[in-house]
C-alpha positions as CSV (number, residue, x, y, z in Angstrom):
1,X,64.1,-9.9,-56.8
2,X,64.6,-13.6,-57.3
3,X,62.3,-15.0,-60.0
4,X,63.2,-18.5,-59.1
5,X,61.6,-18.1,-55.6
6,X,57.9,-18.6,-55.2
7,X,57.6,-16.4,-52.1
8,X,59.0,-13.3,-54.3
9,X,56.1,-13.6,-56.8
10,X,52.7,-12.3,-56.1
11,X,49.4,-11.9,-57.9
12,X,49.0,-8.6,-59.6
13,X,52.8,-8.1,-60.3
14,X,54.0,-7.0,-63.7
15,X,56.5,-9.7,-65.0
16,X,58.3,-10.9,-68.0
17,X,57.8,-14.7,-68.7
18,X,59.1,-17.2,-71.4
19,X,56.4,-19.2,-72.9
20,X,56.9,-22.8,-73.6
21,X,56.8,-22.3,-77.4
22,X,59.4,-19.5,-77.0
23,X,61.9,-21.4,-74.9
24,X,64.5,-22.0,-77.6
25,X,64.5,-18.3,-78.7
26,X,64.1,-16.8,-75.2
27,X,61.5,-14.4,-76.3
28,X,59.8,-12.7,-73.4
29,X,56.1,-11.8,-72.8
30,X,55.1,-9.0,-70.5
31,X,52.0,-9.4,-68.4
32,X,50.3,-9.4,-65.0
33,X,50.4,-12.4,-62.8
34,X,46.9,-13.9,-62.2
35,X,47.9,-17.3,-60.7
36,X,51.1,-19.0,-59.4
37,X,51.3,-22.6,-60.8
38,X,54.6,-23.8,-59.3
39,X,53.9,-25.4,-55.9
40,X,57.6,-25.7,-55.0
41,X,59.3,-22.9,-53.0
42,X,62.1,-22.7,-55.6
43,X,62.5,-23.6,-59.3
44,X,65.7,-23.3,-61.2
45,X,64.2,-22.1,-64.5
46,X,61.7,-19.6,-62.9
47,X,58.3,-19.9,-61.2
48,X,55.5,-20.9,-63.5
49,X,52.6,-18.5,-63.8
50,X,49.5,-17.7,-65.5
51,X,49.0,-14.2,-66.7
52,X,45.8,-12.2,-66.9
53,X,45.5,-12.9,-70.6
54,X,45.6,-16.8,-69.9
55,X,49.2,-17.4,-71.2
56,X,51.4,-19.6,-69.0
57,X,55.2,-19.4,-68.7
58,X,58.1,-19.1,-66.2
59,X,58.9,-15.8,-64.8
60,X,62.3,-14.3,-65.9
61,X,62.0,-10.8,-64.6
62,X,59.8,-8.9,-62.1
63,X,59.0,-5.4,-63.6
64,X,58.2,-2.3,-61.7
65,X,54.7,-1.2,-61.6
66,X,53.5,1.1,-64.3
67,X,52.9,4.8,-63.2
């Protein structure tokens, strides 16, 4: 899956994101997508989302669902 394409990201997906404060280090945060914030169909640095816990960042990787 391409994390830079909006149509590949859905609510409820488990993803790894990079928060704004972590952009320099690249530290990733795992969570479940609550809202998709990017309105464009494509973004070169990743689609911006809000996780269930309220954190906002750009999707780096879509993870498989937990069993």
